[in-house]
Every structure is written in structure tokens, then in C-alpha cells.
Legacy VTK file of the C-alpha trace (Angstrom):
# vtk DataFile Version 3.0
C-alpha trace
ASCII
DATASET POLYDATA
POINTS 73 float
-247.314 42.698 -33.066
-244.262 41.119 -34.729
-243.326 38.963 -31.725
-240.134 37.322 -33.070
-238.801 40.716 -34.187
-239.634 42.242 -30.781
-237.964 39.317 -29.015
-234.921 39.605 -31.280
-234.555 43.257 -30.312
-234.826 42.430 -26.624
-232.316 39.578 -27.004
-229.852 41.980 -28.628
-230.278 44.395 -25.723
-229.682 41.633 -23.187
-226.713 40.308 -25.173
-225.043 43.730 -25.258
-225.690 44.177 -21.537
-223.883 40.904 -20.867
-227.075 39.158 -19.752
-226.400 36.185 -22.013
-228.333 33.469 -20.103
-231.409 35.712 -20.006
-231.134 36.330 -23.755
-230.859 32.575 -24.308
-233.977 31.833 -22.251
-235.975 34.517 -24.055
-234.887 33.359 -27.512
-235.583 29.720 -26.672
-239.063 30.468 -25.372
-239.982 32.413 -28.506
-238.536 29.770 -30.845
-240.783 27.138 -29.273
-243.826 28.993 -30.588
-242.192 30.538 -33.688
-239.774 27.910 -35.052
-239.539 29.613 -38.460
-237.970 32.818 -37.079
-234.631 32.553 -38.876
-233.192 35.817 -37.532
-233.913 34.638 -34.003
-232.228 31.288 -34.720
-229.164 33.234 -35.839
-229.203 35.247 -32.621
-229.591 32.024 -30.646
-226.505 30.657 -32.382
-224.468 33.689 -31.371
-225.783 33.439 -27.822
-224.966 29.725 -27.575
-221.463 30.404 -28.913
-220.924 33.069 -26.254
-222.065 30.564 -23.619
-219.465 28.085 -24.878
-222.045 25.680 -26.316
-220.442 25.246 -29.718
-222.599 22.275 -30.704
-225.749 24.230 -29.833
-224.403 27.255 -31.693
-223.734 25.203 -34.795
-227.176 23.631 -34.686
-228.916 26.996 -34.279
-226.895 28.586 -37.084
-227.575 25.643 -39.392
-231.303 26.037 -38.723
-231.039 29.777 -39.344
-229.233 29.206 -42.630
-232.130 27.088 -43.863
-234.607 29.877 -43.106
-232.815 33.133 -44.009
-229.519 34.284 -45.526
-227.106 34.768 -42.635
-225.830 38.238 -41.831
-222.161 38.655 -40.970
-221.499 38.950 -37.231
LINES 1 74
73 0 1 2 3 4 5 6 7 8 9 10 11 12 13 14 15 16 17 18 19 20 21 22 23 24 25 26 27 28 29 30 31 32 33 34 35 36 37 38 39 40 41 42 43 44 45 46 47 48 49 50 51 52 53 54 55 56 57 58 59 60 61 62 63 64 65 66 67 68 69 70 71 72
């Protein structure tokens, strides 16, 4: 199973349903065990931005940019 990709898909579902804190918890838990999942770091940045945590968003997006080319939002 491609766990980070599965988690990313679930995070997107939660995000679009407006369940932003749940998406944040899920992304954070996966990133603890898969810290090289750049796409998930990008999602975490978007989630943190939506939560109003602009410092956290910046940090997550900077990490993502080191791991994968960023996709436009």
C-alpha cells in the first residue's frame, strides 16, 4: 500500500468537506512516519494556511519544495 498517497487522498476529501482540523491531524500523523512525503507536506501547508497558521504553512511548504516540485494551488 502507498500509505502517504492514500493519506493524501483522504486529506483532500476532508479538506473539501471542510473538515480541516481532521485533515491536519491525519497529515501530521502520517508525516511523523513518512517525513519524505513531499506531496503530503504541500497539502499540510495548504491546510495550515486555511487554519490561519501562516508560519506553519510556510514551514510545511518550504519542506515540500525541498522534496518535490510544487504544484499550483
